[in-house]
N, C-alpha and C positions, 0 to 999 in steps of 0.2 A: 543533559544531552540525550537526544533520542538514541536508543541502542542501535538502530540500523545505521544512523549517521556515524556512530563510533566505529562500527565494524567496517563500514566503507572507508573511513579514514585510516584505520589500522591496516586494511587491505592494501590501499595505495602506498601507505608508508612502507609496508613490507616489500612490495614488489619493486618500488623505486630505490629503496635502500640497498637491496640485494643487487639490483641492476647496476647501481652506480659504483659498486666495488670494482667493476671491470673497466668502464670508460675512464675512470680516473687514472688507471695505470696506462691504458693505451695513449691517452692524451699526454700523460707525463713522460712516457718512454719515447714518443714520436720525435720530439726535438733532440733527445739524447742519442737516438739512433742516427739522426742526421749528423750530429757532432762526431759520432764514431766513424761514420762513412767518410766525413770530410777529413778527419785525421788519417784514415786509411789511405785516401788518395794523396793527401799532402805528403805523408811520410813514406808512401808506397810500402806499407807494412802489413803483412798477411795477418798478424795477430789482431789488428784492429778490424780487419774484414771478418775474422772469426767472431770477434766480440759483437759486431753489428749483426751477423747472421744469428747468433745465439739469441740476442734480444728480440730480433724480428720473429723468431719462433715463439718466444714467450708472448710477444705482442699479438701474434696470430691467434693463439689459444684464448687470450683475453678478448680479442675482437669478436671471435665466434660466440663466446658466452654473452658479450655485450649485446650482440644482435638478437640472440635467442631470448634473452630476458627483457629486451627493449620492446619487442613487438607486442607482447600482451598489454603494455601500458597504453599503446595507441588505442587498443580496443576498450580499455577500461574507461577512457573518456566517454565512450558511448554507452557502455553497459552500466557502470556504477555512478557516473557523473553526467547523466544525460541533460539535466537542467542547466548545468554549467556549459556543456557543449552547445546547447541551443542558444544560450545567452551570449557566449563569447566566441563561438566557433568562427564567426565571420572575421575575427581578428587573429586568434591564435592558429587557425587553420593555415594561414599564410606562412608563418615562420616554421611551423612543424612540417609543412609540405616541402618548403625549400630545404630544410635540413635533410629530408629523405632524398630529394631529387638531386641537388647539387653536391652537397658535402659528402653524404654517405656513399653515393655512387662513385665519386672521385676517390674516396678513401679505399673502398673495397676493390675497385678496378686496379688501382696502382699497388695495393697490397699484394695482389696476385703477381703482378710483374716483379715486385721487390722480392717476394719469397721464392718465386720459381723461375725468374728470368735472368738471373745473374750471368749464366753462361751465354745467353743469346744476345744480351745487351752489351754495349760498350760500357766501360767503367763509369764514364760520365753520365750516360743515359740511366744507368742503375742508380747513380747518386740522385738524379732528378726524380726517379720513382720514389725514393725515400722522402724527398722534399714534398712531393705530391701527397704522399700518405700523411705527412705532418700537416700540410695545409688543409687537407680534407678533414682530418680529425679536429683541427682547431676551428675551422669555419663551422663545422657541425656543432661543436660546443657553443659557438656564438649564437646560432639560431635557437638552440634550446634555452640558453641563458636569456636571450631577448624575449622568449615566450614567458619565462618566469618573471623577468623584470617588468613585463607589462602587467602581470597580476599584482606585483608589488607596488607599481607606480604607473597606473594606466595613462597612456598618451595616444594621440592620433586616432581617436575613435569618435563616432557620432551615434547617438541613440536613434534606433529605428522605430517605426510606428508600432511594431509588434512587441516593443520592450527590450529587444535584443540590442547588442552593440555591433556596429559595423565599422570596418576600417575606413577612416577618412584620409589618413596620410601614411602611406607605406614607409616613407623615409623617417617620419617621427617614430614609428614603431621600431625600425631597425636602429636608429641612432638615439634611442632612449638614454638619457644621461645615467639613469640607474643601471642600465645594462652594461655600460662601459666599466663602471667600478666593480660591479658584481662579476663580470667576465674576468677582469684582471685578477681579482682576488681568487676566483675559483680556479683559473688556469695555473696560477702560481701554486695553489694548493695541490693541483694534480701533478705538477712537476716535482714537488716535494715528495709525493708518493713514489713517482718514478725514480727519483734520485736515491731515496732511502732503500727502495727495493734493490736497486742496482748495487749500491754500496753493501747492502746486507748479504746479497748472494756472493759478492766478491770476498767479503769477510769470511763467509762460510767456507769458500774454497781455500782461502789462506790458512784458516784454522785446521782444515781437513788435510792440507798439504797437497792439493791437486790443482792442475791448471793454473799455476801461479802467475805466469806472465799475463794471461787474460784477466785473472782476478785483480791484479794490480791496476789494470786499466779500469775495471768496473769500480773499484774503490776510489780511484783518483777522480774519474768523471762524476761519480755519484756524490762525493764529498764537495767538490767544487760547485756543482749545480745545486746541491742541497743547501750549502751555505748561502749562495746568491739568492735563491728563491725563499729561503726561510726569512731572510732580511726583507725582501720585497713583500712578503706576506704581511709583515707587520707594518711597514711603511714603504711606499705610499698606499698600497692597495687596501689593507685592512682599515687604515685610518680614513681613507676616502669613503669606503663603504660605510663606516660608522657615522661619518658626518652626513651622508645621504639619509641614513636612518634618523638621525637627530633632527634634520630639517623636515623630512616628509612623514615619518612615523614616530613622533616623540613618545607616544604611549608604549611603543615597542622597546625603545631605548630604556625607558623607566623600568619595564618588566625584565629586560635582559640583565640589568644591573640590580634588580630588586630594590629600586629606590622608591620607597612607599610615600615619602613626604617631599614635596617640592622644596628646594632650598638653594641659597647661594653657596658657592664653595662646596659642591657636593663631593663626598668621598668616593674613592674607587675601592670596591670590596675585593680583597685577594682571596680570602677564605671566609666561609660563614654559611649558615643554612637559612634560607628564607622561611619565615613563619608568616604565611599569608593571612591566617586567621587574626593574629594580633598585629599584623602589618609592621613587622620589624625583622631584623636579621639577628639570628641567634649566634653567639660565639664569634662575633665579627672580628676579622683582622683587616684593617683598612688603611688606605693611604689618603690622608686628609686633602681635600680640594682637588684631587687628581682628575676626577671625572669632569669637573667643570673645565679644567684646563684642556683635557684631551678633546672635549666636545666643542668648546667655543674659544679655545686659545686664551682663556683668561681664568686665573685661579679663583676669582670671586664670582664668576658668571652664575646666573640663576639657571638651574636645571629643573625642568618640570618632572615631578614625581607622579606616581600612579594616582595620588589623590586629586590631581588636576583634571582627571578624566572620569566620566561615568563608568562604573564597573562593567556595564554591558559592552564597552569598547576595549576592555582589557583583554590581552591574550588569555585564553581560558586556563592555561596550565603554566602559571608564573614560575613555579618551582622547577619544572622540567626545562623550561626555556632558560632560566637562570643557570641551571647546572650544565646544559649542553653548551651554552655560550662560554661558561668559565672553563669547561673541559677543553674546548677548542683553543681558547687563548692560552691556557696553561700548557697544553701540549705544544702549541706554536712556540712558546717561550723556551720549552725544553729542547725543541729541535734546533733553535738558534744556539743554545749552549752546547749541545752535542756536536753540532757541525763546526762551531768555533774551535773547540778542543781538537777535533779530528783534523781540521785544516791546519792548525798550528803544528800538530805532530807530523802531518804530511809535509809541510813546509820545511820542517827540521829533519826530514828524512827518517823519522822514527815510527811512522804509523804502521808499516807492514810488519814490524816486529813487536809492536805494543799489543800483546794479546788481550789485555783488559779492555782496550778501546775497540778492538775488533769484535769482542763479545758484545759490547754495548751497541755497535752498529748492527750486528747480527740480530740482537733481540729487539732492536727498534722497529723491525719490519711491520708489525701490526698497527703501530701507533698512528702513522699518517692516515690510515684508513679510518681509524676511530675519530681523528681530528676532522677529516673531511665530512664524515657522517654527522658529527656533532655540529659542524658549521651549517650543513643543510637543514638539520633539525631546527637550529636557531632561526634560519631564514623563513622556514615554513610555519613553525609555531608562532614566530614573531608577527606574522601577517594576520593571524587569527584575531578576531572572529570573522575576518574577511577572506573570501576566496579570491575576489578581485577587489583590491583595496578601495574602500569607499563606495563600491558599486554593487557588489553582490556578497552576501554573507555565506559562509560555508554551509550553514544549515539550510540554505535555499538551493544549493547546487547539486545535491546528490539525487540519484534515481529513486523517486518516491515509491515506485511500484516494486522495487527489489527489496524484499524483507531482510531483516538481520540474518535469518536462517539461510536464505539464499546466498548472501554474501559470505557467511561463515563457511558454507559448503565449498565455495571456490577458494577461499583463503586457505582452508585446510589442504585442499588439493595442491595449491601452489607451494605451501610449506613442504609437503612431501616431495613434490617434483624438484623444487629448488635444492632440497637437501641432497637428492641424487645428483643434480647438476654440480653442486658444490664439491661433492666427493670426487666426481669425474674430473672436475677442474684441478683439484689438488693432486690427483693421480697423474694427470697429463703434465702438469708443471714439475712435479717431483721427478718424473721420467726424464724430462728435458735437463733438469739440473744434474741428475745422476749421469746422463750421457755427457754433459758438459759442452763447452764451446768448441772442442776440437774434434768431436766425434764425426762430423760430416766430412772431414777431409778424407777419411778412408772411403766413404761412399763416392766422393767425387773421383778419387783415383780409380776406383773399381769400374766406374762408368766409362772411363776413357779407353 
């Protein structure tokens, strides 16, 4: 692999991975904030309003960093991936522009109303502003997913005379079947992040012995949402996404599972290290015939292995793809287990005094971020060697005039800048958690 290409890929991987740490929480918290606001109005209970305000502040901080880290990526298409932009801009420009115009403006305008308009708006209008923020962030997510889904499974395009692709059907682009499954799976993953973060902060307060009434709300809502979406993440969303891959990118499925040899009744690997040179799995722990069943609903079904495809069509990094996929699935399974136990304790009324379980919820905080990141690494590495599946290779898409040294210069700059942003983010969130969900009541009373 050309060294400039490698640096460009690492550069985009870094900026987008760091960026996505923030939207996954805003998209995950948005529906939970609506739930808190709804309960507040239904029960006419101030503690629910306090809970909603607290998470709206956390949402705001994440939203700000999402914006700041998202803008450079729009420019990166032009600076680092100019051949790709020239080739596919006629298609992806549509969805990316709509994301900015409709969804992002909707989200940011109503976020201002939600954060600062509570005293000016009627309770019902304030509830609608929370709903608008939720819709804005989720529609925003859809346009971004539709863009990636087109790269994974191009539809609704026509080749132009100059070799680029142009949009032939807007509706095919927006209603790409790949996009629906990818969106459902991705948003479910985002809600798991939101739910675990909410439950984790609640558990922290309960263990610390402060803000206990609000903390119970955080834990209750977080565990209920976490259990629901952990199950949805597995079925139907993860299953549907996996079947899309089996139908449209069979070589990707083979690499994700490190299935080197085509076979009927293919096993599902639980643990094991892929040995690409010898084309086998070392120290394998496997479930016989499970992969065939999960993919084609038949235990003896024939699954294509990597040997069915020429090596130049294989994803270049089989081992990393295999590991990221298995980390995602493994963590997803762990989330189901954690949430089932927590929900059982909640149902029996023992969760708030079960310190061991509160510690597990508290320490679970970073893992949904890891799982979501691993899932996106799976999606993007799995598409290789293609930038647009079957139409443009990654090695043809980068800016040929930008040398490895140029790209390294900006990558190092971003690394430094994002380190500072990361520290600032942690400081701001820590300050909010220290103030807690009841702090602003004093401010409100002092204003009157």
